[in-house]
C-alpha positions in Angstrom: 3.2 88.2 100.9 4.1 88.8 97.2 5.6 92.1 96.1 3.6 94.2 93.6 4.6 97.1 91.3 6.2 99.9 93.2 7.5 97.6 96.0 11.2 97.3 96.9 12.5 93.7 96.5 15.6 91.8 97.2 16.9 88.5 95.7 14.5 85.7 96.8 11.4 87.9 97.2 8.2 86.5 95.7 6.8 88.7 93.0 3.1 88.9 91.9 2.6 89.0 88.2 -0.9 90.2 87.2 -2.8 88.2 84.6 -1.9 89.2 81.1 1.5 90.6 82.1 4.9 89.2 81.1 8.0 88.5 83.2 10.9 90.9 82.5 14.5 91.4 83.6 15.5 90.5 87.1 12.6 88.0 87.7 12.9 84.2 87.5 9.8 82.2 86.8 9.4 78.5 87.5 6.2 76.5 87.9 4.1 79.6 88.0 6.1 81.1 90.9 8.1 84.3 90.2 11.2 85.2 92.3 13.3 88.4 92.2 16.9 87.9 91.3 18.0 91.5 91.7 17.7 94.2 94.4 15.6 97.1 93.3 12.1 98.4 92.6 9.4 96.4 90.8 8.2 98.4 87.7 5.8 97.9 84.9 6.4 98.9 81.3 3.7 98.1 78.6 2.6 95.0 80.5 6.2 93.8 81.2 7.0 93.5 84.9 10.7 93.9 85.7 13.1 95.1 88.4 14.7 98.5 88.2 18.0 97.6 89.8 19.5 99.7 92.6 22.9 98.4 91.8 25.3 99.3 88.9 24.2 97.7 85.7 26.4 95.0 84.2 29.2 96.5 82.1 28.2 94.6 78.9 28.9 96.0 75.4 25.9 96.4 73.1 25.3 97.4 69.5 26.8 100.8 68.5 29.0 101.0 71.6 32.5 102.3 71.0 35.2 100.2 72.6 38.9 100.3 73.1 40.6 96.9 72.6 43.9 95.2 72.1 44.5 92.7 69.2 45.1 89.3 70.7 44.7 86.9 67.8 44.7 87.0 63.9 43.7 84.4 61.4 42.7 84.4 57.8 39.4 86.1 58.2 39.1 87.4 61.7 41.0 89.6 64.1 40.2 89.1 67.8 40.4 92.0 70.2 40.2 91.9 74.0 38.0 94.8 75.1 39.7 97.1 77.6 37.2 99.9 77.9 33.7 100.9 76.7 34.4 104.4 75.6 30.9 105.4 74.8 29.5 104.5 78.3 29.8 106.0 81.7 31.6 103.5 83.9 32.9 101.7 80.8 36.2 101.1 82.6 34.6 98.5 84.9 35.3 94.8 84.3 33.3 93.0 81.7 31.5 89.7 82.0 33.8 86.8 81.1 31.8 85.8 78.0 32.1 89.4 76.6 35.7 90.1 77.0 36.5 89.5 73.4 35.1 90.7 70.1 35.8 89.5 66.5 36.5 91.9 63.6 35.9 90.2 60.3 38.2 91.1 57.4 35.3 92.8 55.7 34.9 95.2 58.7 38.5 96.3 59.0 38.8 98.9 56.3 36.8 100.0 53.2 39.1 98.5 50.6 40.2 95.0 49.7 42.6 93.2 52.0 43.2 89.4 52.0 43.4 89.2 55.8 43.0 91.5 58.8 46.7 91.0 59.6 47.4 93.3 56.7 45.9 96.3 58.5 46.5 95.6 62.2 48.9 93.4 64.1 49.1 91.6 67.5 49.2 94.0 70.5 47.9 96.9 68.5 45.4 99.1 70.4 42.3 99.8 68.4 39.0 101.8 68.7 36.1 99.9 67.2 32.3 99.9 67.1 30.2 97.0 68.2 28.0 95.9 65.3 26.6 92.7 66.8 26.2 91.5 70.4 24.5 88.1 70.1 25.5 85.2 70.2 29.1 86.6 70.2 30.4 90.2 70.0 31.4 91.4 66.6 33.1 94.8 66.0 34.1 97.1 63.1 37.0 99.6 62.5 35.4 101.1 59.4 32.7 103.7 59.0 34.1 106.4 61.1 37.3 108.6 61.2 37.8 107.9 64.9 37.8 104.1 64.4 41.0 102.1 63.7 44.4 101.6 65.3 45.3 104.1 68.1 48.8 102.9 68.8 51.1 100.2 67.4 54.6 99.0 68.2 57.3 98.1 65.6 57.4 94.3 65.2 61.1 94.5 64.6 62.4 96.5 67.5 59.4 97.3 69.7 59.5 101.1 69.4 56.1 102.8 69.0 55.4 103.5 65.3 54.9 107.0 63.8 52.6 108.2 61.1 54.2 108.4 57.7 53.1 109.8 54.3 56.4 109.3 52.6 55.3 106.3 50.6 51.8 105.6 49.4 50.0 102.8 51.3 52.8 102.6 53.9 51.3 104.9 56.5 53.4 104.0 59.6 57.1 103.6 60.0 59.7 103.1 62.8 62.1 105.9 63.9 64.7 103.3 64.9 64.8 100.8 62.1 63.6 100.6 58.5 60.3 99.0 59.2 57.3 100.5 57.3 53.8 99.1 56.9 50.1 99.8 56.6 47.7 100.2 59.5 44.0 101.1 59.4 44.6 104.4 61.2 42.3 106.1 63.6 42.4 109.9 63.7 43.7 109.5 67.2 46.7 107.4 66.3 49.7 108.6 68.4 47.5 111.3 70.1 45.9 109.3 72.9 42.2 109.2 72.4 41.8 112.6 70.8 40.6 112.9 67.2 40.3 115.4 64.4 43.9 115.1 62.9 42.8 113.8 59.5 45.0 110.7 59.8 42.2 108.5 58.5 42.8 109.9 55.0 46.1 107.8 54.9 43.9 104.7 55.0 42.9 105.5 51.4 39.5 104.0 51.8 37.9 102.9 48.5 41.1 103.2 46.5 43.3 100.6 44.8 46.6 99.4 46.4 49.8 100.7 45.0 51.8 97.9 43.1 54.4 97.8 45.9 51.8 97.5 48.7 49.8 94.9 46.7 52.9 92.7 46.5 53.3 92.7 50.3 49.7 91.8 51.2 49.3 88.5 53.0 47.6 86.6 50.2 46.3 83.1 51.0 46.4 83.8 54.7 50.3 83.6 54.8 50.7 86.0 57.7 48.0 85.7 60.4 49.6 82.9 62.5 52.8 84.9 63.0 54.0 86.5 66.2 54.7 90.3 66.2 58.4 89.6 65.5 57.9 87.2 62.7 58.1 89.7 59.9 61.7 90.5 61.1 62.7 86.9 61.4 61.2 85.5 58.3 60.5 88.5 56.1 57.1 89.8 54.9 56.8 87.2 52.1 57.3 83.5 52.9 55.6 80.1 52.7 53.6 78.7 55.7 55.7 76.1 57.5 54.3 72.6 57.0 53.7 72.1 60.7 51.6 75.3 60.9 49.7 74.5 57.7 48.8 71.1 59.1 47.6 72.6 62.4 45.4 75.2 60.6 43.9 72.6 58.2 42.8 70.4 61.1 41.8 73.3 63.4 40.1 75.9 61.2 39.3 79.1 62.9 41.4 78.2 66.0 40.6 79.7 69.3 42.3 81.6 72.0 45.5 80.2 73.4 45.8 77.6 70.5 42.5 76.1 71.5 39.8 75.6 68.9 36.4 77.1 69.5 33.7 74.5 70.0 31.1 74.5 67.2 27.9 76.0 68.5 25.0 73.6 68.0 22.0 75.3 66.5 18.4 74.1 67.2 15.4 74.5 65.0 12.7 76.8 66.6 9.7 79.0 65.7 9.8 82.7 66.8 7.1 83.2 69.4 6.7 86.9 68.3 6.4 86.7 64.4 6.1 83.0 63.8 8.9 82.6 61.4 11.3 79.6 61.5 14.7 80.3 63.1 17.6 78.6 64.8 18.9 79.2 68.3 22.1 78.2 70.0 20.2 76.4 72.9 17.6 73.7 73.2 14.2 75.5 73.1 12.1 75.2 76.3 8.3 74.9 75.5 6.4 77.8 77.0 9.4 80.2 77.0 10.0 83.1 74.6 12.0 82.1 71.5 12.7 85.0 69.2 14.4 85.4 65.8 17.2 87.9 65.4 15.0 90.7 64.0 12.5 90.3 66.8 15.2 90.1 69.5 16.8 93.4 68.2 13.3 95.0 68.1 12.6 94.1 71.8 16.1 95.2 72.9 15.7 98.5 71.2 12.2 99.0 72.6 10.6 99.1 69.2 8.3 96.1 69.8 4.6 97.3 69.8 2.1 96.4 72.5 0.1 94.4 70.0 3.2 92.3 69.1 4.0 91.7 72.8 0.4 90.8 73.6 0.2 88.4 70.7 3.5 86.7 71.9 2.1 86.3 75.4 -1.0 84.6 74.0 1.2 82.3 71.9 3.3 81.4 75.0 0.2 80.8 77.1 -1.2 78.5 74.5 2.1 76.6 74.3 2.1 76.1 78.1 -1.5 74.8 78.1 -0.6 72.4 75.3 2.5 71.2 77.2 0.4 70.7 80.4 -2.1 68.6 78.4 0.7 66.5 76.9 2.6 65.9 80.1 -0.4 65.2 82.2 -0.7 65.9 86.0 1.3 64.0 88.6 -0.3 63.5 92.0 1.5 62.9 95.3 -0.1 60.2 97.5 1.2 60.1 101.1 0.6 58.2 104.3 0.0 55.0 102.4 -0.1 51.6 104.1 3.4 50.0 103.6 1.9 46.8 102.3 -0.2 48.3 99.5 0.5 47.2 95.9 0.5 49.2 92.7 -2.5 47.1 91.5 -4.5 48.0 94.6 -3.6 51.7 94.3 -4.5 51.7 90.6 -7.9 50.2 91.3 -8.6 52.9 93.9 -7.6 55.8 91.6 -8.9 54.5 88.3 -12.4 55.1 89.5 -11.8 58.8 88.8 -10.3 58.6 85.3 -7.7 57.1 83.1 -4.2 56.7 84.7 -0.9 57.0 82.8 1.4 55.6 85.5 1.8 54.7 89.1 5.0 54.6 91.0 5.3 53.5 94.7 8.6 54.8 96.2 10.7 52.0 97.7 13.8 51.8 99.8 16.8 51.1 97.6 18.4 48.6 100.0 15.4 46.7 101.5 12.9 47.2 98.6 10.1 48.0 101.1 7.6 50.8 100.4 8.4 54.2 101.8 4.7 55.0 102.4 4.2 57.3 99.4 3.6 57.1 95.7 3.0 59.1 92.5 0.0 58.7 90.3 -0.1 60.4 86.9 -3.4 61.4 85.1 -3.4 62.5 81.4 -6.4 64.7 82.1 -6.2 67.7 84.4 -9.9 67.5 85.2 -9.6 63.8 86.2 -6.6 64.7 88.4 -8.6 67.4 90.2 -11.5 65.0 90.7 -9.1 62.4 92.2 -7.7 65.0 94.6 -11.1 66.1 95.7 -12.4 62.5 96.2 -9.3 60.8 97.6 -7.6 63.4 99.8 -8.4 62.5 103.4 -10.0 59.1 102.5 -8.9 55.9 104.1 -7.1 52.9 102.6 -6.6 49.9 104.8 -7.2 52.0 107.9 -4.8 54.9 107.0 -6.1 58.4 106.1 -4.1 59.3 103.0 -2.9 62.6 101.6 -3.5 63.4 97.9 -2.2 66.6 96.2 -0.6 67.8 93.0 3.1 66.9 93.0 5.6 69.6 93.3 8.7 69.2 91.1 10.9 70.6 93.9 10.1 67.5 96.0 8.4 69.4 98.8 5.5 67.0 98.8 7.8 64.0 99.3 9.7 65.7 102.1 6.5 66.6 103.9 5.1 63.2 103.4 8.4 61.7 104.6 8.2 63.6 107.8 4.7 62.6 108.4 5.5 59.0 107.6 8.4 59.0 110.1 6.2 60.4 112.9 3.6 57.6 112.3 6.0 54.7 112.6 
């Protein structure tokens, strides 16, 4: 018996979706059958049937979440952080999904002033507080736009001692108590104070102001710094040329990935948004009859701002797409308990009386080449297929009463026919 709204379900339970309703979170739909993939209660919200899970939600960052992360990679335009904690969410300390462990901070989202590369305002192993600004298809974060955002702690790249805040020299807002290292970091108000804020340290970032001549001369123009390790400034100095070997690697592997691996280019596919009808691109091959949404519509649905009229119109569009797809693909019939000696020509003659046939395939043993006693007949018209089932199911061909029914993609018809066939031998 299928579960209805209000019922408790477990993974594998069959779910009943009323006519006009759409499938939501926690429900998998295939060939018109809906299956629960989560334990919980079946609920309805504006025509959308979903499962209100009884287990902890996935600890997945979303737009406007505040996260704590560690800088793990720097290149010309992007700093990569590994997310350690979602500060703005209860239970944010729990492990994250593997595909959402890292977030990118673009150079334009580091601080509200010109910098050639993110390596000029943060360094490897720095701990930062950032805000998620985009969560699809990859996480993107920002350390500007709030006093609490920025570097929370940083170690000296020369000797490893934790850096202190400094206002002795303009645009050099951190220094080392052991050596003469001094540099610029995009500071959070909580720098050196755990996660507490309200110390006014963000003023040392000098957002919106020009760099001092001394600081300007030390900026990593032309991406000279990002590939370096935390100790590289000490070994080679702040100003230096890129070694030929590294320059060659970076020219052939632009935007390198984690652990020296390049990120595979994401293939984008042309599609039309099922909600608003505009042309868009998606990072997966669109499946006919499934929702495909542009970025604006996707954000609207996630934020609960999509209207009932928009969702209803999308359901009508998807339903029309499915009907069109069914007409294009035709209907495949399973024909079981066939005489082993019957040919495709004889089978075609018997079924063609009920309409045009696209194809006939008699299943044969791979080794012997003999018929297995069942076949598949495809009609382009659904009405003709129904007429063939009604007329041919239970009829006799060469003394054998055959079975005719719509083919199941899962192969259940074939298995059942196979068992019947074996019992008749």
